[in-house]
C-alpha positions as a Markdown table, in Angstrom:
| # | Residue | x | y | z |
|---|---|---|---|---|
| 1 | Unk | -9.9 | -14.5 | 2.2 |
| 2 | Unk | -7.4 | -13.4 | -0.5 |
| 3 | Unk | -5.9 | -10.9 | 1.8 |
| 4 | Unk | -5.8 | -13.2 | 4.8 |
| 5 | Unk | -4.0 | -15.9 | 2.7 |
| 6 | Unk | -1.6 | -13.5 | 1.2 |
| 7 | Unk | -0.7 | -12.0 | 4.6 |
| 8 | Unk | -0.2 | -15.5 | 6.1 |
| 9 | Unk | 2.0 | -16.6 | 3.2 |
| 10 | Unk | 4.1 | -13.5 | 3.3 |
| 11 | Unk | 4.6 | -14.0 | 7.0 |
| 12 | Unk | 5.6 | -17.6 | 6.5 |
| 13 | Unk | 8.1 | -16.7 | 3.7 |
| 14 | Unk | 9.7 | -13.9 | 5.6 |
| 15 | Unk | 8.6 | -11.2 | 3.2 |
| 16 | Unk | 8.9 | -8.1 | 5.4 |
| 17 | Unk | 6.5 | -5.6 | 3.7 |
| 18 | Unk | 3.2 | -6.1 | 1.8 |
| 19 | Unk | 1.2 | -3.2 | 0.3 |
| 20 | Unk | -2.3 | -3.7 | -0.9 |
| 21 | Unk | -4.5 | -1.3 | -2.8 |
| 22 | Unk | -7.8 | -1.3 | -1.0 |
| 23 | Unk | -9.6 | 1.8 | -2.2 |
| 24 | Unk | -8.4 | 4.5 | -4.6 |
| 25 | Unk | -9.3 | 8.2 | -4.7 |
| 26 | Unk | -11.2 | 7.4 | -7.9 |
| 27 | Unk | -13.3 | 4.7 | -6.3 |
| 28 | Unk | -15.5 | 7.3 | -4.7 |
| 29 | Unk | -17.0 | 7.7 | -8.2 |
| 30 | Unk | -18.5 | 4.2 | -8.1 |
| 31 | Unk | -22.2 | 3.7 | -7.2 |
| 32 | Unk | -23.1 | 4.9 | -3.7 |
| 33 | Unk | -24.3 | 1.5 | -2.6 |
| 34 | Unk | -21.1 | -0.1 | -3.6 |
| 35 | Unk | -19.0 | 2.5 | -1.8 |
| 36 | Unk | -21.1 | 2.2 | 1.3 |
| 37 | Unk | -20.7 | -1.6 | 1.2 |
| 38 | Unk | -17.0 | -1.4 | 0.8 |
| 39 | Unk | -16.7 | 1.1 | 3.7 |
| 40 | Unk | -18.9 | -1.1 | 5.9 |
| 41 | Unk | -16.8 | -4.2 | 5.0 |
| 42 | Unk | -13.6 | -2.3 | 5.8 |
| 43 | Unk | -14.9 | -1.2 | 9.2 |
| 44 | Unk | -16.0 | -4.8 | 9.9 |
| 45 | Unk | -12.6 | -6.3 | 8.9 |
| 46 | Unk | -10.7 | -3.7 | 10.9 |
| 47 | Unk | -12.8 | -4.6 | 13.9 |
| 48 | Unk | -12.7 | -8.4 | 13.6 |
| 49 | Unk | -9.2 | -9.1 | 12.3 |
| 50 | Unk | -6.9 | -7.0 | 14.6 |
| 51 | Unk | -6.4 | -9.8 | 17.1 |
| 52 | Unk | -5.4 | -12.2 | 14.3 |
| 53 | Unk | -3.0 | -9.6 | 12.9 |
| 54 | Unk | -1.4 | -9.3 | 16.4 |
| 55 | Unk | -1.1 | -13.1 | 16.6 |
| 56 | Unk | 0.7 | -13.1 | 13.3 |
| 57 | Unk | 3.0 | -10.2 | 14.3 |
| 58 | Unk | 1.6 | -8.0 | 11.6 |
| 59 | Unk | 2.0 | -4.2 | 11.9 |
| 60 | Unk | -0.8 | -2.4 | 10.1 |
| 61 | Unk | -0.2 | 0.9 | 8.4 |
| 62 | Unk | -2.6 | 2.9 | 6.3 |
| 63 | Unk | -1.4 | 5.1 | 3.4 |
| 64 | Unk | -3.6 | 7.6 | 1.7 |
| 65 | Unk | -5.8 | 10.6 | 2.6 |
| 66 | Unk | -7.6 | 9.6 | 5.8 |
| 67 | Unk | -9.4 | 13.0 | 5.9 |
| 68 | Unk | -12.0 | 11.8 | 3.4 |
| 69 | Unk | -12.9 | 8.6 | 5.1 |
| 70 | Unk | -16.1 | 8.0 | 7.1 |
| 71 | Unk | -15.7 | 8.7 | 10.9 |
| 72 | Unk | -16.3 | 5.0 | 11.8 |
| 73 | Unk | -13.6 | 3.8 | 9.4 |
| 74 | Unk | -11.1 | 6.4 | 10.6 |
| 75 | Unk | -11.7 | 5.4 | 14.2 |
| 76 | Unk | -11.2 | 1.7 | 13.4 |
| 77 | Unk | -8.0 | 2.6 | 11.5 |
| 78 | Unk | -6.6 | 4.5 | 14.5 |
| 79 | Unk | -7.4 | 1.6 | 16.9 |
| 80 | Unk | -5.9 | -1.1 | 14.6 |
| 81 | Unk | -2.8 | 0.9 | 13.8 |
| 82 | Unk | -2.3 | 1.6 | 17.5 |
| 83 | Unk | -2.8 | -2.0 | 18.6 |
| 84 | Unk | -0.4 | -3.4 | 16.0 |
| 85 | Unk | 2.3 | -0.8 | 16.2 |
| 86 | Unk | 4.8 | -3.0 | 18.1 |
| 87 | Unk | 4.4 | -6.0 | 15.7 |
| 88 | Unk | 7.5 | -6.6 | 13.7 |
| 89 | Unk | 7.1 | -9.8 | 11.6 |
| 90 | Unk | 5.4 | -8.1 | 8.6 |
| 91 | Unk | 4.4 | -4.5 | 7.7 |
| 92 | Unk | 1.0 | -4.5 | 6.0 |
| 93 | Unk | 0.4 | -1.2 | 4.2 |
| 94 | Unk | -3.2 | -0.7 | 3.2 |
| 95 | Unk | -3.6 | 1.9 | 0.5 |
| 96 | Unk | -6.9 | 3.5 | 1.4 |
| 97 | Unk | -8.4 | 6.6 | -0.3 |
| 98 | Unk | -5.1 | 6.5 | -2.1 |
| 99 | Unk | -3.9 | 7.9 | -5.5 |
| 100 | Unk | -0.3 | 8.0 | -6.7 |
| 101 | Unk | -0.7 | 11.4 | -8.3 |
| 102 | Unk | -2.5 | 12.8 | -5.3 |
| 103 | Unk | 0.3 | 11.5 | -3.1 |
| 104 | Unk | 3.0 | 13.2 | -5.2 |
| 105 | Unk | 1.1 | 16.5 | -5.3 |
| 106 | Unk | 0.6 | 16.4 | -1.5 |
| 107 | Unk | 4.3 | 15.7 | -1.0 |
| 108 | Unk | 5.2 | 18.6 | -3.3 |
| 109 | Unk | 2.8 | 20.9 | -1.5 |
| 110 | Unk | 4.4 | 20.0 | 1.9 |
| 111 | Unk | 7.9 | 20.5 | 0.5 |
| 112 | Unk | 6.9 | 23.9 | -0.8 |
| 113 | Unk | 5.4 | 24.9 | 2.6 |
| 114 | Unk | 8.6 | 23.8 | 4.4 |
| 115 | Unk | 10.7 | 25.7 | 1.9 |
| 116 | Unk | 8.6 | 28.9 | 2.2 |
| 117 | Unk | 8.8 | 28.6 | 6.0 |
| 118 | Unk | 12.6 | 28.3 | 5.8 |
| 119 | Unk | 12.8 | 24.8 | 7.2 |
| 120 | Unk | 14.4 | 23.5 | 4.0 |
| 121 | Unk | 16.4 | 25.2 | 1.2 |
| 122 | Unk | 15.3 | 24.5 | -2.4 |
| 123 | Unk | 18.7 | 23.2 | -3.3 |
| 124 | Unk | 18.3 | 20.5 | -0.6 |
| 125 | Unk | 15.5 | 18.9 | -2.4 |
| 126 | Unk | 16.6 | 15.8 | -4.2 |
| 127 | Unk | 14.9 | 12.4 | -4.7 |
| 128 | Unk | 15.7 | 11.1 | -1.3 |
| 129 | Unk | 14.3 | 14.2 | 0.4 |
| 130 | Unk | 11.2 | 14.1 | -1.8 |
| 131 | Unk | 10.6 | 10.5 | -1.0 |
| 132 | Unk | 10.7 | 11.3 | 2.7 |
| 133 | Unk | 7.5 | 13.4 | 2.2 |
| 134 | Unk | 5.6 | 10.5 | 0.7 |
| 135 | Unk | 3.2 | 8.2 | 2.6 |
| 136 | Unk | 5.8 | 5.4 | 2.4 |
| 137 | Unk | 8.6 | 7.4 | 3.9 |
| 138 | Unk | 11.2 | 5.2 | 5.6 |
| 139 | Unk | 10.2 | 2.1 | 3.6 |
| 140 | Unk | 12.1 | 0.7 | 0.6 |
| 141 | Unk | 10.5 | 0.8 | -2.9 |
| 142 | Unk | 8.6 | -2.3 | -3.8 |
| 143 | Unk | 10.5 | -5.1 | -5.5 |
| 144 | Unk | 7.5 | -6.7 | -7.1 |
| 145 | Unk | 4.1 | -5.4 | -8.1 |
| 146 | Unk | 1.5 | -8.1 | -8.7 |
| 147 | Unk | -1.4 | -6.9 | -11.0 |
| 148 | Unk | -4.5 | -9.1 | -10.9 |
| 149 | Unk | -7.3 | -9.3 | -13.4 |
| 150 | Unk | -5.1 | -9.3 | -16.4 |
| 151 | Unk | -4.7 | -5.5 | -16.5 |
| 152 | Unk | -1.5 | -4.1 | -17.8 |
| 153 | Unk | -1.4 | -0.7 | -16.0 |
| 154 | Unk | -0.5 | 0.7 | -12.6 |
| 155 | Unk | -3.9 | 2.3 | -12.1 |
| 156 | Unk | -2.4 | 5.3 | -10.1 |
| 157 | Unk | -0.7 | 3.0 | -7.6 |
| 158 | Unk | 2.7 | 3.9 | -6.1 |
| 159 | Unk | 3.8 | 5.8 | -9.1 |
| 160 | Unk | 6.9 | 7.3 | -7.6 |
| 161 | Unk | 7.9 | 4.1 | -5.7 |
| 162 | Unk | 7.5 | 1.8 | -8.6 |
| 163 | Unk | 10.0 | 3.3 | -10.9 |
| 164 | Unk | 12.1 | 0.1 | -11.0 |
| 165 | Unk | 9.6 | -2.3 | -9.6 |
| 166 | Unk | 9.2 | -5.7 | -11.4 |
| 167 | Unk | 5.7 | -6.3 | -12.7 |
| 168 | Unk | 3.9 | -9.6 | -12.7 |
| 169 | Unk | 0.4 | -9.8 | -14.3 |
| 170 | Unk | -2.1 | -12.6 | -13.7 |
| 171 | Unk | -5.5 | -13.1 | -15.3 |
| 172 | Unk | -6.7 | -14.2 | -11.9 |
| 173 | Unk | -9.0 | -11.6 | -10.3 |
| 174 | Unk | -8.2 | -10.5 | -6.7 |
| 175 | Unk | -11.1 | -12.4 | -5.0 |
| 176 | Unk | -9.7 | -15.6 | -6.5 |
| 177 | Unk | -6.0 | -14.9 | -5.7 |
| 178 | Unk | -4.5 | -17.5 | -3.5 |
| 179 | Unk | -1.2 | -18.8 | -2.2 |
| 180 | Unk | -0.3 | -20.7 | -5.4 |
| 181 | Unk | -0.6 | -17.4 | -7.4 |
| 182 | Unk | 1.7 | -15.6 | -5.0 |
| 183 | Unk | 4.2 | -18.4 | -5.1 |
| 184 | Unk | 4.1 | -18.3 | -9.0 |
| 185 | Unk | 4.8 | -14.6 | -8.9 |
| 186 | Unk | 7.7 | -15.1 | -6.6 |
| 187 | Unk | 9.2 | -17.9 | -8.6 |
| 188 | Unk | 9.0 | -15.7 | -11.7 |
| 189 | Unk | 10.5 | -12.8 | -9.9 |
| 190 | Unk | 13.5 | -15.0 | -8.7 |
| 191 | Unk | 14.4 | -15.6 | -12.3 |
| 192 | Unk | 14.7 | -11.9 | -13.2 |
| 193 | Unk | 17.8 | -9.9 | -13.4 |
| 194 | Unk | 17.3 | -6.4 | -12.0 |
| 195 | Unk | 19.5 | -3.7 | -13.5 |
| 196 | Unk | 17.9 | -0.5 | -12.3 |
| 197 | Unk | 18.7 | 1.2 | -15.6 |
| 198 | Unk | 22.3 | 0.0 | -15.5 |
| 199 | Unk | 24.1 | -2.7 | -17.6 |
């Protein structure tokens, strides 16, 4: 319900990109029954909500390492991504089996392979080139990161991309997060002056 309401509100407000952290690389260390429940829930949501995403013009993308996901979940992801590919009202990035450090390491490894194969010269590697090897290639860095549950940490989420992202922390836990919380975050964000390290 929190995700549905957040997606609807972003669509209504014209926010073009929403990224949500659904399951981290560290979450595999949770109790087996909890992991199984989350994977089954994910598969169910992917099956039942694709038509609604299409009605709302939402394009689903999944960032993270899909190789470690159960076969049923991976199949549902492929189907949902394919069916929503042409939608252009809102890009919904779902971070699944995702870790910021793992993403950076994977990007570095791919860059190294391309350099070793002669497809890129080492002196051509700059921040822009490196960013093109991340899961979020082609997308802008996030403007605002909302942290629920009162935690004051990034928890290995979009480490590279969040270098100058504005943070907003709420004590509200994600299952209770609703439209009014999102609006409060946006109003707070509107009052900030972003300098990106400059004066």
